[in-house]
C-alpha positions as CSV (number, residue, x, y, z in Angstrom):
1,X,-0.1,0.1,0.0
2,X,2.8,2.1,1.0
3,X,5.2,1.6,-2.0
4,X,4.5,4.8,-4.4
5,X,6.6,4.5,-7.1
6,X,8.6,8.1,-7.7
7,X,7.5,10.2,-10.4
8,X,10.0,11.4,-13.0
9,X,12.6,13.0,-11.3
10,X,10.8,13.4,-8.0
11,X,11.0,17.5,-8.6
12,X,9.0,18.2,-11.2
13,X,6.0,17.9,-13.5
14,X,6.0,18.0,-16.9
15,X,3.4,19.7,-19.0
16,X,0.4,17.0,-20.2
17,X,1.1,15.2,-17.6
18,X,-0.1,14.3,-13.5
19,X,1.3,12.8,-10.1
20,X,-1.3,10.4,-9.9
21,X,-2.7,8.7,-6.7
22,X,0.2,5.7,-6.8
23,X,3.1,8.0,-7.4
24,X,4.5,10.7,-5.2
25,X,7.5,13.3,-6.0
26,X,10.3,13.7,-3.7
27,X,9.4,13.8,-0.1
28,X,10.0,17.4,0.8
29,X,7.8,18.1,-2.0
30,X,5.1,16.1,-0.7
31,X,5.5,17.4,2.8
32,X,5.2,20.9,1.4
33,X,2.1,19.6,-0.6
34,X,0.9,17.7,2.2
35,X,1.0,21.0,4.4
36,X,-1.0,22.5,1.3
37,X,-4.0,20.4,2.2
38,X,-4.1,21.0,5.5
39,X,-4.2,25.1,4.8
40,X,-6.4,24.7,2.3
41,X,-9.0,22.5,4.4
42,X,-8.3,24.1,7.6
43,X,-10.9,27.3,7.6
44,X,-14.0,25.6,6.7
45,X,-13.0,22.4,8.7
46,X,-12.8,24.6,11.9
47,X,-16.0,26.9,10.7
48,X,-18.4,23.3,11.8
49,X,-17.5,23.1,15.1
50,X,-17.2,26.5,15.4
51,X,-20.9,27.2,14.3
52,X,-22.6,24.0,16.0
53,X,-20.5,24.2,19.1
54,X,-18.4,21.2,18.9
55,X,-15.0,21.0,20.4
56,X,-12.7,22.2,17.3
57,X,-9.5,20.3,18.9
58,X,-11.6,17.0,18.6
59,X,-12.7,17.8,15.3
60,X,-9.3,18.2,13.6
61,X,-7.9,15.3,15.7
62,X,-11.2,12.8,13.7
63,X,-10.3,15.1,10.6
64,X,-6.7,13.8,10.4
65,X,-7.8,10.2,11.5
66,X,-11.2,9.7,9.2
67,X,-8.6,10.5,6.3
68,X,-5.9,8.1,7.4
69,X,-8.9,5.5,7.6
70,X,-10.6,6.5,3.9
71,X,-6.9,5.7,2.5
72,X,-6.7,2.9,4.3
73,X,-10.0,1.3,2.9
74,X,-9.8,2.9,-0.4
75,X,-6.4,1.1,-0.1
76,X,-4.1,5.0,-1.8
77,X,-6.4,4.9,-4.9
78,X,-8.6,8.2,-4.2
79,X,-6.4,10.9,-2.8
80,X,-8.7,12.9,-0.5
81,X,-9.2,15.0,2.8
82,X,-12.0,14.4,5.2
83,X,-12.8,17.6,6.1
84,X,-16.3,18.8,8.2
85,X,-19.7,18.6,6.6
86,X,-21.3,21.6,6.0
87,X,-24.3,19.4,5.3
88,X,-24.6,18.0,8.9
89,X,-24.7,22.0,10.3
90,X,-28.6,22.8,10.1
91,X,-29.8,19.4,11.7
92,X,-27.0,19.8,14.0
93,X,-28.3,23.0,15.4
94,X,-31.5,21.8,15.6
95,X,-30.8,18.7,17.4
96,X,-28.3,20.4,19.6
97,X,-31.3,23.5,20.8
98,X,-34.1,20.7,21.3
99,X,-32.2,17.9,23.0
100,X,-28.1,19.1,24.1
101,X,-25.0,18.3,22.2
102,X,-25.1,14.8,23.2
103,X,-28.4,14.0,21.5
104,X,-27.1,16.0,17.9
105,X,-23.8,13.6,18.6
106,X,-25.9,10.5,19.0
107,X,-27.5,11.0,15.8
108,X,-24.8,12.1,13.5
109,X,-22.8,8.8,14.5
110,X,-26.1,6.9,13.3
111,X,-26.4,9.0,10.4
112,X,-22.3,7.4,9.7
113,X,-23.2,4.1,9.9
114,X,-26.2,4.4,7.6
115,X,-24.0,6.0,5.0
116,X,-21.5,3.2,6.0
117,X,-24.1,0.3,5.4
118,X,-25.6,2.4,2.1
119,X,-21.7,2.1,0.6
120,X,-21.8,-1.7,1.4
121,X,-24.8,-1.7,-0.6
122,X,-23.1,0.3,-3.7
123,X,-20.1,-1.7,-3.6
124,X,-22.6,-5.0,-3.9
125,X,-25.3,-3.3,-6.3
126,X,-23.0,-0.6,-7.8
127,X,-24.3,2.8,-8.7
128,X,-26.9,2.6,-11.1
129,X,-30.1,3.2,-9.0
130,X,-28.3,6.2,-7.6
131,X,-29.5,8.0,-10.6
132,X,-33.2,6.5,-11.1
133,X,-33.5,7.8,-7.5
134,X,-32.1,10.9,-7.5
135,X,-31.7,12.5,-10.9
136,X,-29.7,15.8,-11.1
137,X,-32.9,18.0,-10.5
138,X,-33.6,16.1,-7.5
139,X,-30.0,15.8,-6.0
140,X,-29.3,19.4,-7.0
141,X,-32.4,20.6,-5.3
142,X,-31.7,18.6,-2.0
143,X,-28.0,20.2,-1.7
144,X,-29.3,23.7,-2.9
145,X,-32.1,23.7,0.1
146,X,-29.7,22.6,2.8
147,X,-27.6,25.5,2.0
148,X,-30.5,28.3,1.4
149,X,-32.3,26.2,4.8
150,X,-29.6,28.2,7.0
151,X,-29.2,31.5,5.6
152,X,-31.4,32.9,9.0
153,X,-28.6,31.7,11.0
154,X,-25.9,33.3,8.9
155,X,-28.2,37.2,9.1
156,X,-28.6,36.6,13.1
157,X,-24.9,36.5,13.6
158,X,-24.5,39.0,10.6
159,X,-26.7,41.0,12.5
160,X,-24.5,40.8,16.1
161,X,-21.7,42.9,14.5
162,X,-22.2,44.8,11.2
163,X,-19.4,46.0,11.0
164,X,-17.0,43.2,11.4
165,X,-19.5,40.8,9.5
166,X,-19.3,43.0,6.6
167,X,-15.4,43.4,6.4
168,X,-15.2,39.8,6.9
169,X,-17.9,39.6,3.6
170,X,-15.7,41.8,1.7
171,X,-12.5,40.5,2.6
172,X,-13.9,37.1,1.1
173,X,-14.7,38.4,-2.1
174,X,-11.6,40.4,-2.5
175,X,-9.3,37.7,-1.4
176,X,-11.1,35.7,-4.3
177,X,-10.9,37.8,-7.2
178,X,-7.1,38.8,-6.6
179,X,-5.4,36.0,-5.6
180,X,-5.1,32.4,-7.8
181,X,-3.5,28.9,-6.8
182,X,-3.2,28.3,-3.0
183,X,-4.0,31.4,-1.7
184,X,-7.0,31.4,-3.5
185,X,-8.1,28.3,-2.2
186,X,-8.0,29.5,1.1
187,X,-9.9,33.1,0.8
188,X,-12.4,31.7,3.6
189,X,-9.7,31.3,5.8
190,X,-7.9,34.9,4.8
191,X,-11.4,36.5,5.1
192,X,-11.5,34.9,8.8
193,X,-8.1,36.4,9.9
194,X,-8.6,39.8,8.7
195,X,-12.7,40.1,10.0
196,X,-10.8,38.6,13.2
197,X,-8.3,41.6,13.0
198,X,-11.1,43.6,13.1
199,X,-12.7,42.3,15.8
200,X,-10.0,42.6,18.3
201,X,-9.8,46.3,17.5
202,X,-13.1,46.5,17.6
203,X,-13.2,44.9,21.2
204,X,-15.0,41.8,20.4
205,X,-12.7,39.1,21.5
206,X,-12.5,37.7,24.6
207,X,-8.9,35.8,25.0
208,X,-9.9,34.3,28.3
209,X,-10.6,31.1,27.5
210,X,-7.2,30.9,25.2
211,X,-5.0,32.3,27.9
212,X,-5.9,29.7,30.0
213,X,-6.2,26.7,27.8
214,X,-2.6,24.9,27.5
215,X,-0.6,24.2,24.7
216,X,-0.4,20.8,24.3
217,X,-2.6,18.2,25.8
218,X,-5.5,16.1,24.5
219,X,-8.9,17.2,23.3
220,X,-11.6,17.2,24.8
221,X,-14.2,14.4,24.5
222,X,-17.7,14.2,24.4
223,X,-19.9,10.8,24.6
224,X,-23.5,10.8,22.3
225,X,-26.9,10.4,23.1
226,X,-29.3,8.3,21.1
227,X,-32.5,10.3,20.5
228,X,-34.7,9.0,17.5
229,X,-36.8,11.8,17.5
230,X,-34.4,14.0,15.6
231,X,-33.0,11.0,13.4
232,X,-35.3,12.3,10.7
233,X,-33.8,15.9,10.1
234,X,-30.3,13.8,9.5
235,X,-31.5,11.3,6.8
236,X,-31.8,13.7,3.8
237,X,-28.1,14.6,4.5
238,X,-27.0,11.0,3.3
239,X,-27.9,12.0,-0.1
240,X,-26.0,15.1,0.1
241,X,-22.9,12.9,1.1
242,X,-24.1,10.6,-1.8
243,X,-24.0,13.2,-4.4
244,X,-20.4,14.6,-2.6
245,X,-18.7,11.2,-2.7
246,X,-19.4,10.4,-6.0
247,X,-18.4,13.8,-7.2
248,X,-15.4,13.4,-6.0
249,X,-14.7,10.1,-7.0
250,X,-15.6,11.5,-10.5
251,X,-13.8,14.4,-11.0
252,X,-10.5,12.8,-9.5
253,X,-11.5,9.8,-12.1
254,X,-11.2,12.4,-14.9
255,X,-8.2,14.7,-14.1
256,X,-6.3,11.5,-13.3
257,X,-7.8,9.9,-16.6
258,X,-8.5,6.8,-14.3
259,X,-12.0,5.1,-13.8
260,X,-12.7,5.3,-10.1
261,X,-16.1,4.5,-10.5
262,X,-15.9,1.1,-8.8
263,X,-14.5,3.2,-5.7
264,X,-17.6,4.9,-5.0
265,X,-18.5,1.9,-2.5
266,X,-15.3,2.4,-0.4
267,X,-15.7,5.9,-0.4
268,X,-19.1,6.4,0.9
269,X,-18.3,3.4,3.6
270,X,-15.3,4.7,4.6
271,X,-16.5,8.1,4.7
272,X,-19.9,6.8,7.2
273,X,-17.0,5.0,9.4
274,X,-15.4,8.4,9.9
275,X,-18.2,9.9,10.5
276,X,-19.7,7.5,13.4
277,X,-15.7,7.9,15.3
278,X,-15.9,11.1,15.3
279,X,-19.2,11.3,16.8
280,X,-18.1,8.8,19.2
281,X,-15.8,11.3,21.1
282,X,-17.6,14.6,20.1
283,X,-16.4,15.4,17.3
284,X,-18.0,17.2,13.7
285,X,-19.0,14.5,11.0
286,X,-16.9,14.2,7.8
287,X,-16.9,14.6,3.7
288,X,-14.7,14.7,0.9
289,X,-13.3,17.8,0.7
290,X,-13.7,20.0,-2.6
291,X,-11.2,22.9,-1.6
292,X,-8.8,19.5,-1.9
293,X,-9.3,19.3,-5.5
294,X,-8.9,22.3,-6.2
295,X,-5.7,22.1,-4.5
296,X,-4.5,18.9,-6.5
297,X,-6.1,20.4,-10.2
298,X,-3.5,23.8,-9.2
299,X,-0.5,21.3,-8.4
300,X,-1.3,18.5,-10.8
301,X,-0.3,16.2,-7.9
302,X,-2.9,13.8,-6.7
303,X,-0.5,11.3,-4.6
304,X,-2.1,10.2,-2.1
305,X,1.4,10.5,-0.6
306,X,0.6,13.8,0.5
307,X,-2.9,12.7,2.2
308,X,-0.8,10.9,4.6
309,X,1.3,13.3,5.4
310,X,-1.9,16.1,5.5
311,X,-4.0,13.5,8.0
312,X,-0.9,13.4,10.3
313,X,-0.3,17.2,10.5
314,X,-4.1,17.5,11.5
315,X,-3.5,14.9,14.2
316,X,-0.4,17.2,16.0
317,X,-2.4,20.3,15.5
318,X,-5.1,18.4,17.4
319,X,-2.6,18.1,20.5
320,X,-3.0,21.8,21.2
321,X,-5.8,23.1,23.2
322,X,-4.7,26.5,22.7
323,X,-5.6,26.0,19.1
324,X,-9.0,25.2,19.5
325,X,-9.7,27.9,22.5
326,X,-8.6,30.4,19.4
327,X,-11.1,29.3,17.0
328,X,-13.9,29.7,20.1
329,X,-12.6,32.8,20.5
330,X,-13.9,33.8,17.1
331,X,-16.6,36.5,17.7
332,X,-20.3,36.0,15.6
333,X,-19.9,39.2,13.2
334,X,-16.8,37.2,11.6
335,X,-19.3,34.4,11.7
336,X,-21.9,36.3,10.3
337,X,-19.9,37.5,7.3
338,X,-18.1,34.2,6.4
339,X,-21.1,32.0,6.4
340,X,-23.0,34.9,4.2
341,X,-20.7,33.4,1.8
342,X,-20.1,29.5,2.8
343,X,-23.8,28.6,3.2
344,X,-24.6,30.6,-0.2
345,X,-22.2,28.6,-1.7
346,X,-23.7,25.4,-0.7
347,X,-26.9,26.5,-2.4
348,X,-24.9,27.2,-5.2
349,X,-22.7,24.0,-5.5
350,X,-26.7,22.6,-6.2
351,X,-27.3,25.1,-8.7
352,X,-24.1,24.3,-10.5
353,X,-25.4,20.2,-10.7
354,X,-28.6,21.5,-12.4
355,X,-26.4,22.9,-15.2
356,X,-24.0,20.5,-15.2
357,X,-26.5,18.3,-16.3
358,X,-28.3,20.7,-18.2
359,X,-31.8,20.0,-17.0
360,X,-34.3,21.4,-19.1
361,X,-36.3,23.6,-16.3
362,X,-39.0,23.9,-19.3
363,X,-40.6,20.6,-18.1
364,X,-43.2,21.0,-15.6
365,X,-41.5,18.1,-13.4
366,X,-38.7,19.9,-13.4
367,X,-40.3,23.0,-12.0
368,X,-42.3,21.7,-9.9
369,X,-39.6,19.3,-8.2
370,X,-37.1,22.2,-7.4
371,X,-39.3,25.3,-6.9
372,X,-41.6,23.5,-3.9
373,X,-38.7,22.0,-2.2
374,X,-36.6,24.9,-2.4
375,X,-39.5,26.8,-0.7
376,X,-39.9,24.4,1.8
377,X,-36.3,24.4,3.0
378,X,-36.2,27.7,2.9
379,X,-39.0,28.6,5.0
380,X,-38.0,25.4,7.1
381,X,-41.2,24.4,7.2
382,X,-41.5,22.4,10.7
383,X,-43.8,19.3,11.3
384,X,-43.6,17.0,14.2
385,X,-45.4,13.9,14.6
386,X,-45.2,11.4,17.6
387,X,-42.5,13.1,18.7
388,X,-40.3,12.9,15.9
389,X,-39.2,15.9,14.3
390,X,-39.4,16.9,10.5
391,X,-37.3,20.0,9.6
392,X,-37.0,22.0,6.4
393,X,-34.2,20.1,4.9
394,X,-36.3,16.7,5.7
395,X,-39.4,17.8,4.4
396,X,-37.7,19.5,1.4
397,X,-36.1,16.4,0.4
398,X,-38.9,14.6,0.6
399,X,-41.0,16.8,-1.7
400,X,-38.6,17.2,-4.0
401,X,-38.8,12.6,-4.3
402,X,-41.7,12.4,-4.0
403,X,-43.0,15.3,-6.7
404,X,-40.7,14.4,-9.7
405,X,-41.1,10.6,-9.4
406,X,-45.1,11.5,-8.7
407,X,-45.4,13.3,-11.9
408,X,-42.8,11.0,-14.2
409,X,-45.0,8.4,-13.4
410,X,-48.4,10.4,-14.2
411,X,-46.6,11.3,-16.9
412,X,-45.7,7.9,-18.2
413,X,-49.0,5.9,-18.1
414,X,-51.1,9.4,-19.1
415,X,-48.6,9.6,-21.9
416,X,-49.6,13.7,-22.2
417,X,-47.0,15.9,-23.8
418,X,-47.0,17.5,-20.2
419,X,-42.9,17.4,-20.3
420,X,-42.7,18.6,-23.1
421,X,-44.9,22.1,-23.0
422,X,-42.8,25.0,-22.3
423,X,-44.4,26.5,-19.4
424,X,-45.6,29.8,-19.0
425,X,-43.5,32.4,-17.0
426,X,-44.7,34.5,-14.1
427,X,-43.3,37.7,-14.6
428,X,-44.5,41.7,-13.5
429,X,-47.9,42.0,-12.7
430,X,-49.1,39.0,-13.4
431,X,-47.0,37.4,-9.8
């Protein structure tokens, strides 16, 4: 597993070539690229525990452990870093509000187990059924509504310090526009740093916990509790993680010229196990990271050796409680500014799925599927039945699946031309 072949002279990558997952450059260069992967995932990975109240050092520890586990399960064939999953933020916040951190951790753990079992199923039967159950219009709607469902949370933090929030938001935007390469990939982290400095100057940061924290030590651990009434809020996240893993494997396969479709089951299993393991001790759920795909695309280095370096580096950083205390000292204004960007980007990922798959929104079935699901998610329609809570994400997901398949079957059996008729746009006074 650890017998990486040296690529060329180990120092350069010729035009048109890539360093394949089973190859590596010289170790000093590989270590440097591994450090870039840590930087790329750092900002987004820490934002999840910061927004959910989970301990950041524990999250970092298990993101590193999860990454190493991912590499073992996928047999070093799929380069990936497992950072914190934004798809879990909304249900975690809701579950924590109703039952506390332990209940949220329990639901994350069970979701991870279900994802691992789904990965086992995919490994056995293949991926063809995924496209039938969740065509692009459904998948895009589910991903988009998760991001847009979080908009009120972002605005609540934004209002607590408007000046700091605006500075943070504009810093992220300007860093994204001005910088290329690795700096462009960590624009969110740079925006947080700028916003944090402004918050310090404005007296919005309390350093008491930072001063009291030790430089070295184990992260804090928490025990999960189980309350099945909150589990329905988490189930739609499985669809998002399914899409993320399929997209990650497909992207890496295309960029390296390798067919990795048979690895989807393994990536899902490892992602699920890593999520369950992290939640067992109080860490955030994990997922493959687009930020690290960006680093690979920029460097053309897809070597899994770099990810082993990144995994061990994350574990090392997690052994500093002071790092976690600094992260937790980030004030609401900074969070408000950066989450305006991040939550919006989650929504846009769903929209991009529609664009990339050329979803035809002249078809009423697609219109109804996406339109109703998005409104349910954005409005956060909530339904409680016999102690079980269904929030906007869960109900929006159900709406997308039911509406699409119901209308498809009706059109098929009635043999109408509904699908080919252009929809009438409602604009201006007609609205």
